[in-house]
PQR file of N, CA, C, O and H, with PARSE charges and radii, in Angstrom:
ATOM      1  N   MET A   1      10.522  -4.037 -10.244 -0.4000 1.5000
ATOM      2  CA  MET A   1       9.160  -3.657 -10.498 -0.0000 2.0000
ATOM      3  C   MET A   1       9.163  -2.557 -11.546  0.5500 1.7000
ATOM      4  O   MET A   1       9.939  -1.608 -11.441 -0.5500 1.4000
ATOM      5  N   THR A   2       8.321  -2.667 -12.537 -0.4000 1.5000
ATOM      6  CA  THR A   2       8.223  -1.632 -13.544 -0.0000 2.0000
ATOM      7  C   THR A   2       6.918  -0.887 -13.386  0.5500 1.7000
ATOM      8  O   THR A   2       5.913  -1.435 -12.933 -0.5500 1.4000
ATOM      9  H   THR A   2       7.690  -3.438 -12.622  0.4000 1.0000
ATOM     10  N   LYS A   3       6.958   0.384 -13.772 -0.4000 1.5000
ATOM     11  CA  LYS A   3       5.747   1.188 -13.675 -0.0000 2.0000
ATOM     12  C   LYS A   3       4.740   0.717 -14.708  0.5500 1.7000
ATOM     13  O   LYS A   3       5.095   0.397 -15.842 -0.5500 1.4000
ATOM     14  H   LYS A   3       7.775   0.829 -14.140  0.4000 1.0000
ATOM     15  N   LYS A   4       3.510   0.679 -14.312 -0.4000 1.5000
ATOM     16  CA  LYS A   4       2.435   0.301 -15.204 -0.0000 2.0000
ATOM     17  C   LYS A   4       1.608   1.541 -15.480  0.5500 1.7000
ATOM     18  O   LYS A   4       1.436   2.394 -14.609 -0.5500 1.4000
ATOM     19  H   LYS A   4       3.221   0.939 -13.391  0.4000 1.0000
ATOM     20  N   SER A   5       1.099   1.634 -16.691 -0.4000 1.5000
ATOM     21  CA  SER A   5       0.254   2.781 -16.977 -0.0000 2.0000
ATOM     22  C   SER A   5      -1.139   2.487 -16.442  0.5500 1.7000
ATOM     23  O   SER A   5      -1.804   1.547 -16.878 -0.5500 1.4000
ATOM     24  H   SER A   5       1.239   0.942 -17.399  0.4000 1.0000
ATOM     25  N   VAL A   6      -1.557   3.290 -15.512 -0.4000 1.5000
ATOM     26  CA  VAL A   6      -2.880   3.159 -14.915 -0.0000 2.0000
ATOM     27  C   VAL A   6      -3.514   4.526 -14.868  0.5500 1.7000
ATOM     28  O   VAL A   6      -2.847   5.541 -15.069 -0.5500 1.4000
ATOM     29  H   VAL A   6      -1.017   4.054 -15.159  0.4000 1.0000
ATOM     30  N   GLN A   7      -4.775   4.549 -14.606 -0.4000 1.5000
ATOM     31  CA  GLN A   7      -5.463   5.823 -14.480 -0.0000 2.0000
ATOM     32  C   GLN A   7      -4.964   6.521 -13.214  0.5500 1.7000
ATOM     33  O   GLN A   7      -4.715   5.873 -12.197 -0.5500 1.4000
ATOM     34  H   GLN A   7      -5.316   3.725 -14.443  0.4000 1.0000
ATOM     35  N   PRO A   8      -4.820   7.848 -13.282 -0.5600 1.5000
ATOM     36  CA  PRO A   8      -4.393   8.574 -12.082  0.2800 2.0000
ATOM     37  C   PRO A   8      -5.325   8.283 -10.910  0.5500 1.7000
ATOM     38  O   PRO A   8      -6.548   8.313 -11.051 -0.5500 1.4000
ATOM     39  N   GLY A   9      -4.732   8.003  -9.758 -0.4000 1.5000
ATOM     40  CA  GLY A   9      -5.526   7.730  -8.565 -0.0000 2.0000
ATOM     41  C   GLY A   9      -5.990   6.296  -8.444  0.5500 1.7000
ATOM     42  O   GLY A   9      -6.683   5.954  -7.485 -0.5500 1.4000
ATOM     43  H   GLY A   9      -3.739   7.979  -9.644  0.4000 1.0000
ATOM     44  N   ARG A  10      -5.623   5.442  -9.397 -0.4000 1.5000
ATOM     45  CA  ARG A  10      -6.082   4.050  -9.390 -0.0000 2.0000
ATOM     46  C   ARG A  10      -4.912   3.078  -9.512  0.5500 1.7000
ATOM     47  O   ARG A  10      -5.017   2.079 -10.223 -0.5500 1.4000
ATOM     48  H   ARG A  10      -5.060   5.720 -10.176  0.4000 1.0000
ATOM     49  N   THR A  11      -3.810   3.350  -8.837 -0.4000 1.5000
ATOM     50  CA  THR A  11      -2.645   2.478  -8.879 -0.0000 2.0000
ATOM     51  C   THR A  11      -2.887   1.294  -7.952  0.5500 1.7000
ATOM     52  O   THR A  11      -2.990   1.476  -6.739 -0.5500 1.4000
ATOM     53  H   THR A  11      -3.724   4.161  -8.259  0.4000 1.0000
ATOM     54  N   PRO A  12      -2.981   0.077  -8.502 -0.5600 1.5000
ATOM     55  CA  PRO A  12      -3.303  -1.079  -7.661  0.2800 2.0000
ATOM     56  C   PRO A  12      -2.186  -1.434  -6.672  0.5500 1.7000
ATOM     57  O   PRO A  12      -1.016  -1.115  -6.886 -0.5500 1.4000
ATOM     58  N   ILE A  13      -2.576  -2.092  -5.603 -0.4000 1.5000
ATOM     59  CA  ILE A  13      -1.609  -2.632  -4.640 -0.0000 2.0000
ATOM     60  C   ILE A  13      -0.788  -3.687  -5.389  0.5500 1.7000
ATOM     61  O   ILE A  13      -1.367  -4.478  -6.133 -0.5500 1.4000
ATOM     62  H   ILE A  13      -3.526  -2.351  -5.428  0.4000 1.0000
ATOM     63  N   PRO A  14       0.531  -3.725  -5.219 -0.5600 1.5000
ATOM     64  CA  PRO A  14       1.361  -4.689  -5.944  0.2800 2.0000
ATOM     65  C   PRO A  14       0.959  -6.141  -5.664  0.5500 1.7000
ATOM     66  O   PRO A  14       0.536  -6.474  -4.556 -0.5500 1.4000
ATOM     67  N   ARG A  15       1.092  -6.979  -6.656 -0.4000 1.5000
ATOM     68  CA  ARG A  15       0.723  -8.396  -6.536 -0.0000 2.0000
ATOM     69  C   ARG A  15       1.625  -9.168  -5.576  0.5500 1.7000
ATOM     70  O   ARG A  15       1.203 -10.191  -5.038 -0.5500 1.4000
ATOM     71  H   ARG A  15       1.436  -6.708  -7.555  0.4000 1.0000
ATOM     72  N   GLY A  16       2.840  -8.711  -5.351 -0.4000 1.5000
ATOM     73  CA  GLY A  16       3.778  -9.430  -4.496 -0.0000 2.0000
ATOM     74  C   GLY A  16       3.475  -9.349  -3.009  0.5500 1.7000
ATOM     75  O   GLY A  16       4.146  -9.995  -2.204 -0.5500 1.4000
ATOM     76  H   GLY A  16       3.183  -7.880  -5.789  0.4000 1.0000
ATOM     77  N   ILE A  17       2.478  -8.568  -2.636 -0.4000 1.5000
ATOM     78  CA  ILE A  17       2.113  -8.428  -1.219 -0.0000 2.0000
ATOM     79  C   ILE A  17       1.416  -9.712  -0.770  0.5500 1.7000
ATOM     80  O   ILE A  17       0.573 -10.251  -1.487 -0.5500 1.4000
ATOM     81  H   ILE A  17       1.932  -8.043  -3.289  0.4000 1.0000
ATOM     82  N   ALA A  18       1.769 -10.193   0.407 -0.4000 1.5000
ATOM     83  CA  ALA A  18       1.200 -11.442   0.932 -0.0000 2.0000
ATOM     84  C   ALA A  18      -0.324 -11.375   1.005  0.5500 1.7000
ATOM     85  O   ALA A  18      -0.900 -10.326   1.294 -0.5500 1.4000
ATOM     86  H   ALA A  18       2.454  -9.755   0.989  0.4000 1.0000
ATOM     87  N   SER A  19      -0.959 -12.499   0.742 -0.4000 1.5000
ATOM     88  CA  SER A  19      -2.424 -12.574   0.720 -0.0000 2.0000
ATOM     89  C   SER A  19      -3.085 -12.105   2.014  0.5500 1.7000
ATOM     90  O   SER A  19      -4.070 -11.370   1.949 -0.5500 1.4000
ATOM     91  H   SER A  19      -0.492 -13.351   0.507  0.4000 1.0000
ATOM     92  N   PRO A  20      -2.581 -12.503   3.198 -0.5600 1.5000
ATOM     93  CA  PRO A  20      -3.227 -12.017   4.423  0.2800 2.0000
ATOM     94  C   PRO A  20      -3.212 -10.487   4.523  0.5500 1.7000
ATOM     95  O   PRO A  20      -4.198  -9.879   4.940 -0.5500 1.4000
ATOM     96  N   ALA A  21      -2.105  -9.877   4.143 -0.4000 1.5000
ATOM     97  CA  ALA A  21      -2.014  -8.415   4.190 -0.0000 2.0000
ATOM     98  C   ALA A  21      -2.953  -7.794   3.159  0.5500 1.7000
ATOM     99  O   ALA A  21      -3.590  -6.779   3.437 -0.5500 1.4000
ATOM    100  H   ALA A  21      -1.304 -10.370   3.804  0.4000 1.0000
ATOM    101  N   ARG A  22      -3.042  -8.393   1.976 -0.4000 1.5000
ATOM    102  CA  ARG A  22      -3.952  -7.881   0.940 -0.0000 2.0000
ATOM    103  C   ARG A  22      -5.400  -7.943   1.417  0.5500 1.7000
ATOM    104  O   ARG A  22      -6.183  -7.026   1.165 -0.5500 1.4000
ATOM    105  H   ARG A  22      -2.524  -9.218   1.750  0.4000 1.0000
ATOM    106  N   ARG A  23      -5.754  -9.033   2.111 -0.4000 1.5000
ATOM    107  CA  ARG A  23      -7.123  -9.166   2.628 -0.0000 2.0000
ATOM    108  C   ARG A  23      -7.417  -8.108   3.694  0.5500 1.7000
ATOM    109  O   ARG A  23      -8.500  -7.522   3.712 -0.5500 1.4000
ATOM    110  H   ARG A  23      -5.118  -9.777   2.316  0.4000 1.0000
ATOM    111  N   VAL A  24      -6.459  -7.869   4.572 -0.4000 1.5000
ATOM    112  CA  VAL A  24      -6.634  -6.852   5.614 -0.0000 2.0000
ATOM    113  C   VAL A  24      -6.813  -5.474   4.970  0.5500 1.7000
ATOM    114  O   VAL A  24      -7.674  -4.696   5.380 -0.5500 1.4000
ATOM    115  H   VAL A  24      -5.579  -8.344   4.558  0.4000 1.0000
ATOM    116  N   LEU A  25      -6.004  -5.187   3.976 -0.4000 1.5000
ATOM    117  CA  LEU A  25      -6.122  -3.902   3.285 -0.0000 2.0000
ATOM    118  C   LEU A  25      -7.489  -3.776   2.613  0.5500 1.7000
ATOM    119  O   LEU A  25      -8.148  -2.744   2.730 -0.5500 1.4000
ATOM    120  H   LEU A  25      -5.304  -5.819   3.643  0.4000 1.0000
ATOM    121  N   ALA A  26      -7.909  -4.823   1.913 -0.4000 1.5000
ATOM    122  CA  ALA A  26      -9.209  -4.789   1.240 -0.0000 2.0000
ATOM    123  C   ALA A  26     -10.342  -4.610   2.247  0.5500 1.7000
ATOM    124  O   ALA A  26     -11.284  -3.855   2.007 -0.5500 1.4000
ATOM    125  H   ALA A  26      -7.373  -5.662   1.818  0.4000 1.0000
ATOM    126  N   HIS A  27     -10.241  -5.312   3.376 -0.4000 1.5000
ATOM    127  CA  HIS A  27     -11.259  -5.199   4.424 -0.0000 2.0000
ATOM    128  C   HIS A  27     -11.296  -3.771   4.995  0.5500 1.7000
ATOM    129  O   HIS A  27     -12.341  -3.298   5.442 -0.5500 1.4000
ATOM    130  H   HIS A  27      -9.476  -5.926   3.570  0.4000 1.0000
ATOM    131  N   SER A  28     -10.157  -3.108   4.971 -0.4000 1.5000
ATOM    132  CA  SER A  28     -10.061  -1.726   5.465 -0.0000 2.0000
ATOM    133  C   SER A  28     -10.455  -0.711   4.387  0.5500 1.7000
ATOM    134  O   SER A  28     -10.442   0.495   4.634 -0.5500 1.4000
ATOM    135  H   SER A  28      -9.308  -3.492   4.608  0.4000 1.0000
ATOM    136  N   GLY A  29     -10.805  -1.200   3.199 -0.4000 1.5000
ATOM    137  CA  GLY A  29     -11.222  -0.319   2.114 -0.0000 2.0000
ATOM    138  C   GLY A  29     -10.074   0.232   1.293  0.5500 1.7000
ATOM    139  O   GLY A  29     -10.251   1.190   0.540 -0.5500 1.4000
ATOM    140  H   GLY A  29     -10.815  -2.179   2.998  0.4000 1.0000
ATOM    141  N   VAL A  30      -8.898  -0.365   1.432 -0.4000 1.5000
ATOM    142  CA  VAL A  30      -7.718   0.102   0.705 -0.0000 2.0000
ATOM    143  C   VAL A  30      -7.488  -0.819  -0.489  0.5500 1.7000
ATOM    144  O   VAL A  30      -7.139  -1.989  -0.329 -0.5500 1.4000
ATOM    145  H   VAL A  30      -8.755  -1.143   2.044  0.4000 1.0000
ATOM    146  N   GLU A  31      -7.689  -0.275  -1.682 -0.4000 1.5000
ATOM    147  CA  GLU A  31      -7.507  -1.058  -2.908 -0.0000 2.0000
ATOM    148  C   GLU A  31      -6.477  -0.448  -3.841  0.5500 1.7000
ATOM    149  O   GLU A  31      -6.082  -1.081  -4.820 -0.5500 1.4000
ATOM    150  H   GLU A  31      -7.972   0.675  -1.812  0.4000 1.0000
ATOM    151  N   THR A  32      -6.032   0.780  -3.555 -0.4000 1.5000
ATOM    152  CA  THR A  32      -5.042   1.436  -4.408 -0.0000 2.0000
ATOM    153  C   THR A  32      -3.911   1.996  -3.558  0.5500 1.7000
ATOM    154  O   THR A  32      -4.048   2.153  -2.345 -0.5500 1.4000
ATOM    155  H   THR A  32      -6.352   1.294  -2.760  0.4000 1.0000
ATOM    156  N   LEU A  33      -2.788   2.297  -4.216 -0.4000 1.5000
ATOM    157  CA  LEU A  33      -1.668   2.899  -3.493 -0.0000 2.0000
ATOM    158  C   LEU A  33      -2.026   4.299  -2.989  0.5500 1.7000
ATOM    159  O   LEU A  33      -1.530   4.733  -1.949 -0.5500 1.4000
ATOM    160  H   LEU A  33      -2.677   2.170  -5.202  0.4000 1.0000
ATOM    161  N   GLU A  34      -2.875   4.995  -3.717 -0.4000 1.5000
ATOM    162  CA  GLU A  34      -3.286   6.325  -3.280 -0.0000 2.0000
ATOM    163  C   GLU A  34      -4.078   6.243  -1.970  0.5500 1.7000
ATOM    164  O   GLU A  34      -3.890   7.071  -1.079 -0.5500 1.4000
ATOM    165  H   GLU A  34      -3.278   4.643  -4.562  0.4000 1.0000
ATOM    166  N   GLN A  35      -4.947   5.265  -1.855 -0.4000 1.5000
ATOM    167  CA  GLN A  35      -5.700   5.064  -0.611 -0.0000 2.0000
ATOM    168  C   GLN A  35      -4.758   4.653   0.515  0.5500 1.7000
ATOM    169  O   GLN A  35      -4.926   5.073   1.660 -0.5500 1.4000
ATOM    170  H   GLN A  35      -5.100   4.592  -2.579  0.4000 1.0000
ATOM    171  N   LEU A  36      -3.782   3.841   0.186 -0.4000 1.5000
ATOM    172  CA  LEU A  36      -2.788   3.404   1.158 -0.0000 2.0000
ATOM    173  C   LEU A  36      -2.013   4.610   1.703  0.5500 1.7000
ATOM    174  O   LEU A  36      -1.794   4.726   2.909 -0.5500 1.4000
ATOM    175  H   LEU A  36      -3.646   3.499  -0.744  0.4000 1.0000
ATOM    176  N   ALA A  37      -1.607   5.494   0.805 -0.4000 1.5000
ATOM    177  CA  ALA A  37      -0.855   6.682   1.216 -0.0000 2.0000
ATOM    178  C   ALA A  37      -1.682   7.560   2.146  0.5500 1.7000
ATOM    179  O   ALA A  37      -1.146   8.130   3.096 -0.5500 1.4000
ATOM    180  H   ALA A  37      -1.785   5.400  -0.175  0.4000 1.0000
ATOM    181  N   GLN A  38      -2.966   7.675   1.888 -0.4000 1.5000
ATOM    182  CA  GLN A  38      -3.842   8.497   2.730 -0.0000 2.0000
ATOM    183  C   GLN A  38      -4.037   7.890   4.110  0.5500 1.7000
ATOM    184  O   GLN A  38      -4.249   8.609   5.086 -0.5500 1.4000
ATOM    185  H   GLN A  38      -3.402   7.212   1.116  0.4000 1.0000
ATOM    186  N   LEU A  39      -3.964   6.568   4.190 -0.4000 1.5000
ATOM    187  CA  LEU A  39      -4.155   5.886   5.461 -0.0000 2.0000
ATOM    188  C   LEU A  39      -3.112   6.310   6.483  0.5500 1.7000
ATOM    189  O   LEU A  39      -3.435   6.512   7.654 -0.5500 1.4000
ATOM    190  H   LEU A  39      -3.791   5.984   3.397  0.4000 1.0000
ATOM    191  N   GLY A  40      -1.876   6.446   6.053 -0.4000 1.5000
ATOM    192  CA  GLY A  40      -0.808   6.869   6.950 -0.0000 2.0000
ATOM    193  C   GLY A  40      -0.033   5.695   7.530  0.5500 1.7000
ATOM    194  O   GLY A  40      -0.567   4.601   7.712 -0.5500 1.4000
ATOM    195  H   GLY A  40      -1.614   6.282   5.102  0.4000 1.0000
ATOM    196  N   MET A  41       1.223   5.949   7.810 -0.4000 1.5000
ATOM    197  CA  MET A  41       2.132   4.915   8.324 -0.0000 2.0000
ATOM    198  C   MET A  41       1.671   4.376   9.673  0.5500 1.7000
ATOM    199  O   MET A  41       1.695   3.166   9.899 -0.5500 1.4000
ATOM    200  H   MET A  41       1.656   6.838   7.661  0.4000 1.0000
ATOM    201  N   ARG A  42       1.258   5.253  10.558 -0.4000 1.5000
ATOM    202  CA  ARG A  42       0.867   4.810  11.899 -0.0000 2.0000
ATOM    203  C   ARG A  42      -0.313   3.844  11.840  0.5500 1.7000
ATOM    204  O   ARG A  42      -0.293   2.797  12.488 -0.5500 1.4000
ATOM    205  H   ARG A  42       1.239   6.236  10.374  0.4000 1.0000
ATOM    206  N   GLN A  43      -1.333   4.190  11.069 -0.4000 1.5000
ATOM    207  CA  GLN A  43      -2.493   3.310  10.947 -0.0000 2.0000
ATOM    208  C   GLN A  43      -2.118   1.999  10.262  0.5500 1.7000
ATOM    209  O   GLN A  43      -2.646   0.941  10.606 -0.5500 1.4000
ATOM    210  H   GLN A  43      -1.349   5.040  10.543  0.4000 1.0000
ATOM    211  N   MET A  44      -1.212   2.070   9.298 -0.4000 1.5000
ATOM    212  CA  MET A  44      -0.776   0.855   8.604 -0.0000 2.0000
ATOM    213  C   MET A  44      -0.122  -0.123   9.567  0.5500 1.7000
ATOM    214  O   MET A  44      -0.412  -1.319   9.535 -0.5500 1.4000
ATOM    215  H   MET A  44      -0.783   2.929   9.019  0.4000 1.0000
ATOM    216  N   THR A  45       0.757   0.378  10.418 -0.4000 1.5000
ATOM    217  CA  THR A  45       1.474  -0.513  11.325 -0.0000 2.0000
ATOM    218  C   THR A  45       0.554  -1.124  12.379  0.5500 1.7000
ATOM    219  O   THR A  45       0.896  -2.137  12.988 -0.5500 1.4000
ATOM    220  H   THR A  45       0.993   1.350  10.444  0.4000 1.0000
ATOM    221  N   GLU A  46      -0.617  -0.513  12.598 -0.4000 1.5000
ATOM    222  CA  GLU A  46      -1.559  -1.051  13.573 -0.0000 2.0000
ATOM    223  C   GLU A  46      -2.449  -2.148  12.997  0.5500 1.7000
ATOM    224  O   GLU A  46      -3.128  -2.853  13.743 -0.5500 1.4000
ATOM    225  H   GLU A  46      -0.895   0.311  12.103  0.4000 1.0000
ATOM    226  N   LEU A  47      -2.448  -2.294  11.668 -0.4000 1.5000
ATOM    227  CA  LEU A  47      -3.262  -3.338  11.044 -0.0000 2.0000
ATOM    228  C   LEU A  47      -2.591  -4.704  11.212  0.5500 1.7000
ATOM    229  O   LEU A  47      -1.367  -4.801  11.136 -0.5500 1.4000
ATOM    230  H   LEU A  47      -1.896  -1.721  11.062  0.4000 1.0000
ATOM    231  N   PRO A  48      -3.377  -5.755  11.438 -0.5600 1.5000
ATOM    232  CA  PRO A  48      -2.782  -7.091  11.528  0.2800 2.0000
ATOM    233  C   PRO A  48      -2.225  -7.506  10.173  0.5500 1.7000
ATOM    234  O   PRO A  48      -2.759  -7.126   9.131 -0.5500 1.4000
ATOM    235  N   GLY A  49      -1.156  -8.283  10.192 -0.4000 1.5000
ATOM    236  CA  GLY A  49      -0.575  -8.795   8.958 -0.0000 2.0000
ATOM    237  C   GLY A  49       0.424  -7.870   8.306  0.5500 1.7000
ATOM    238  O   GLY A  49       0.952  -8.189   7.240 -0.5500 1.4000
ATOM    239  H   GLY A  49      -0.722  -8.593  11.039  0.4000 1.0000
ATOM    240  N   MET A  50       0.701  -6.723   8.920 -0.4000 1.5000
ATOM    241  CA  MET A  50       1.645  -5.774   8.339 -0.0000 2.0000
ATOM    242  C   MET A  50       3.022  -5.986   8.951  0.5500 1.7000
ATOM    243  O   MET A  50       3.455  -5.227   9.818 -0.5500 1.4000
ATOM    244  H   MET A  50       0.272  -6.463   9.786  0.4000 1.0000
ATOM    245  N   CYS A  51       3.695  -7.020   8.493 -0.4000 1.5000
ATOM    246  CA  CYS A  51       5.036  -7.344   8.989 -0.0000 2.0000
ATOM    247  C   CYS A  51       6.050  -6.396   8.340  0.5500 1.7000
ATOM    248  O   CYS A  51       5.709  -5.696   7.386 -0.5500 1.4000
ATOM    249  H   CYS A  51       3.343  -7.637   7.789  0.4000 1.0000
ATOM    250  N   PRO A  52       7.282  -6.362   8.838 -0.5600 1.5000
ATOM    251  CA  PRO A  52       8.292  -5.471   8.263  0.2800 2.0000
ATOM    252  C   PRO A  52       8.514  -5.688   6.762  0.5500 1.7000
ATOM    253  O   PRO A  52       8.720  -4.727   6.021 -0.5500 1.4000
ATOM    254  N   LYS A  53       8.473  -6.934   6.317 -0.4000 1.5000
ATOM    255  CA  LYS A  53       8.668  -7.216   4.885 -0.0000 2.0000
ATOM    256  C   LYS A  53       7.540  -6.581   4.064  0.5500 1.7000
ATOM    257  O   LYS A  53       7.799  -5.944   3.043 -0.5500 1.4000
ATOM    258  H   LYS A  53       8.305  -7.715   6.919  0.4000 1.0000
ATOM    259  N   THR A  54       6.311  -6.752   4.502 -0.4000 1.5000
ATOM    260  CA  THR A  54       5.168  -6.180   3.792 -0.0000 2.0000
ATOM    261  C   THR A  54       5.250  -4.660   3.793  0.5500 1.7000
ATOM    262  O   THR A  54       4.997  -4.027   2.767 -0.5500 1.4000
ATOM    263  H   THR A  54       6.101  -7.269   5.332  0.4000 1.0000
ATOM    264  N   MET A  55       5.598  -4.069   4.923 -0.4000 1.5000
ATOM    265  CA  MET A  55       5.718  -2.614   5.005 -0.0000 2.0000
ATOM    266  C   MET A  55       6.792  -2.110   4.043  0.5500 1.7000
ATOM    267  O   MET A  55       6.606  -1.081   3.393 -0.5500 1.4000
ATOM    268  H   MET A  55       5.804  -4.583   5.756  0.4000 1.0000
ATOM    269  N   ALA A  56       7.907  -2.823   3.946 -0.4000 1.5000
ATOM    270  CA  ALA A  56       8.984  -2.426   3.027 -0.0000 2.0000
ATOM    271  C   ALA A  56       8.511  -2.521   1.578  0.5500 1.7000
ATOM    272  O   ALA A  56       8.808  -1.642   0.770 -0.5500 1.4000
ATOM    273  H   ALA A  56       8.058  -3.659   4.474  0.4000 1.0000
ATOM    274  N   GLN A  57       7.776  -3.584   1.248 -0.4000 1.5000
ATOM    275  CA  GLN A  57       7.258  -3.736  -0.110 -0.0000 2.0000
ATOM    276  C   GLN A  57       6.288  -2.609  -0.450  0.5500 1.7000
ATOM    277  O   GLN A  57       6.329  -2.061  -1.552 -0.5500 1.4000
ATOM    278  H   GLN A  57       7.535  -4.298   1.905  0.4000 1.0000
ATOM    279  N   LEU A  58       5.432  -2.271   0.477 -0.4000 1.5000
ATOM    280  CA  LEU A  58       4.468  -1.200   0.241 -0.0000 2.0000
ATOM    281  C   LEU A  58       5.178   0.142   0.123  0.5500 1.7000
ATOM    282  O   LEU A  58       4.817   0.955  -0.728 -0.5500 1.4000
ATOM    283  H   LEU A  58       5.398  -2.717   1.372  0.4000 1.0000
ATOM    284  N   GLN A  59       6.172   0.387   0.955 -0.4000 1.5000
ATOM    285  CA  GLN A  59       6.934   1.635   0.876 -0.0000 2.0000
ATOM    286  C   GLN A  59       7.646   1.736  -0.471  0.5500 1.7000
ATOM    287  O   GLN A  59       7.659   2.803  -1.083 -0.5500 1.4000
ATOM    288  H   GLN A  59       6.465  -0.273   1.646  0.4000 1.0000
ATOM    289  N   ASP A  60       8.237   0.637  -0.936 -0.4000 1.5000
ATOM    290  CA  ASP A  60       8.898   0.626  -2.240 -0.0000 2.0000
ATOM    291  C   ASP A  60       7.914   0.946  -3.364  0.5500 1.7000
ATOM    292  O   ASP A  60       8.237   1.702  -4.281 -0.5500 1.4000
ATOM    293  H   ASP A  60       8.226  -0.231  -0.439  0.4000 1.0000
ATOM    294  N   ALA A  61       6.713   0.371  -3.291 -0.4000 1.5000
ATOM    295  CA  ALA A  61       5.692   0.620  -4.307 -0.0000 2.0000
ATOM    296  C   ALA A  61       5.267   2.088  -4.294  0.5500 1.7000
ATOM    297  O   ALA A  61       5.104   2.701  -5.349 -0.5500 1.4000
ATOM    298  H   ALA A  61       6.450  -0.242  -2.546  0.4000 1.0000
ATOM    299  N   LEU A  62       5.089   2.648  -3.100 -0.4000 1.5000
ATOM    300  CA  LEU A  62       4.736   4.061  -2.997 -0.0000 2.0000
ATOM    301  C   LEU A  62       5.840   4.935  -3.587  0.5500 1.7000
ATOM    302  O   LEU A  62       5.564   5.862  -4.348 -0.5500 1.4000
ATOM    303  H   LEU A  62       5.221   2.150  -2.243  0.4000 1.0000
ATOM    304  N   ASP A  63       7.088   4.638  -3.236 -0.4000 1.5000
ATOM    305  CA  ASP A  63       8.224   5.405  -3.746 -0.0000 2.0000
ATOM    306  C   ASP A  63       8.286   5.339  -5.270  0.5500 1.7000
ATOM    307  O   ASP A  63       8.529   6.346  -5.935 -0.5500 1.4000
ATOM    308  H   ASP A  63       7.312   3.885  -2.618  0.4000 1.0000
ATOM    309  N   GLU A  64       8.065   4.154  -5.810 -0.4000 1.5000
ATOM    310  CA  GLU A  64       8.136   3.941  -7.258 -0.0000 2.0000
ATOM    311  C   GLU A  64       7.123   4.809  -8.010  0.5500 1.7000
ATOM    312  O   GLU A  64       7.367   5.230  -9.141 -0.5500 1.4000
ATOM    313  H   GLU A  64       7.868   3.336  -5.270  0.4000 1.0000
ATOM    314  N   HIS A  65       6.004   5.064  -7.375 -0.4000 1.5000
ATOM    315  CA  HIS A  65       4.944   5.838  -8.019 -0.0000 2.0000
ATOM    316  C   HIS A  65       4.895   7.292  -7.524  0.5500 1.7000
ATOM    317  O   HIS A  65       3.941   8.019  -7.801 -0.5500 1.4000
ATOM    318  H   HIS A  65       5.806   4.723  -6.457  0.4000 1.0000
ATOM    319  N   GLY A  66       5.931   7.699  -6.793 -0.4000 1.5000
ATOM    320  CA  GLY A  66       6.015   9.090  -6.342 -0.0000 2.0000
ATOM    321  C   GLY A  66       5.018   9.438  -5.253  0.5500 1.7000
ATOM    322  O   GLY A  66       4.591  10.587  -5.133 -0.5500 1.4000
ATOM    323  H   GLY A  66       6.706   7.109  -6.568  0.4000 1.0000
ATOM    324  N   LEU A  67       4.650   8.443  -4.459 -0.4000 1.5000
ATOM    325  CA  LEU A  67       3.688   8.651  -3.373 -0.0000 2.0000
ATOM    326  C   LEU A  67       4.388   8.442  -2.034  0.5500 1.7000
ATOM    327  O   LEU A  67       5.482   7.881  -1.973 -0.5500 1.4000
ATOM    328  H   LEU A  67       4.997   7.510  -4.556  0.4000 1.0000
ATOM    329  N   GLY A  68       3.753   8.892  -0.985 -0.4000 1.5000
ATOM    330  CA  GLY A  68       4.279   8.684   0.373 -0.0000 2.0000
ATOM    331  C   GLY A  68       3.139   8.646   1.355  0.5500 1.7000
ATOM    332  O   GLY A  68       2.036   9.107   1.063 -0.5500 1.4000
ATOM    333  H   GLY A  68       2.865   9.347  -1.035  0.4000 1.0000
ATOM    334  N   PHE A  69       3.406   8.098   2.513 -0.4000 1.5000
ATOM    335  CA  PHE A  69       2.381   8.028   3.562 -0.0000 2.0000
ATOM    336  C   PHE A  69       2.047   9.431   4.056  0.5500 1.7000
ATOM    337  O   PHE A  69       2.923  10.286   4.188 -0.5500 1.4000
ATOM    338  H   PHE A  69       4.302   7.723   2.750  0.4000 1.0000
ATOM    339  N   ALA A  70       0.779   9.646   4.321 -0.4000 1.5000
ATOM    340  CA  ALA A  70       0.319  10.902   4.897 -0.0000 2.0000
ATOM    341  C   ALA A  70       0.845  11.024   6.321  0.5500 1.7000
ATOM    342  O   ALA A  70       1.050  10.022   7.006 -0.5500 1.4000
ATOM    343  H   ALA A  70       0.068   8.951   4.214  0.4000 1.0000
ATOM    344  N   ALA A  71       1.059  12.254   6.757 -0.4000 1.5000
ATOM    345  CA  ALA A  71       1.474  12.473   8.142 -0.0000 2.0000
ATOM    346  C   ALA A  71       0.312  12.112   9.047  0.5500 1.7000
ATOM    347  O   ALA A  71      -0.827  12.517   8.812 -0.5500 1.4000
ATOM    348  H   ALA A  71       0.892  13.068   6.201  0.4000 1.0000
ATOM    349  N   SER A  72       0.619  11.335  10.101 -0.4000 1.5000
ATOM    350  CA  SER A  72      -0.467  10.938  11.005 -0.0000 2.0000
ATOM    351  C   SER A  72      -0.164  11.335  12.419  0.5500 1.7000
ATOM    352  O   SER A  72      -0.967  11.080  13.317 -0.5500 1.4000
ATOM    353  H   SER A  72       1.544  11.006  10.292  0.4000 1.0000
TER
END
């Protein structure tokens, strides 16, 4: 994955995330990695469709952009 130049605070969720997980995130109001980081790991794992593979992909994307899950 390569870094894309985006506006600060508007880093999109990676395209490789499974569609069901993307829909759950969108339904929860999460459209950017920054919003995802604010949600927190605990809340993320409670959402349907967040399998270990998806969680690993999201964690990798956060790491790549210097972000991390908020303490929950």
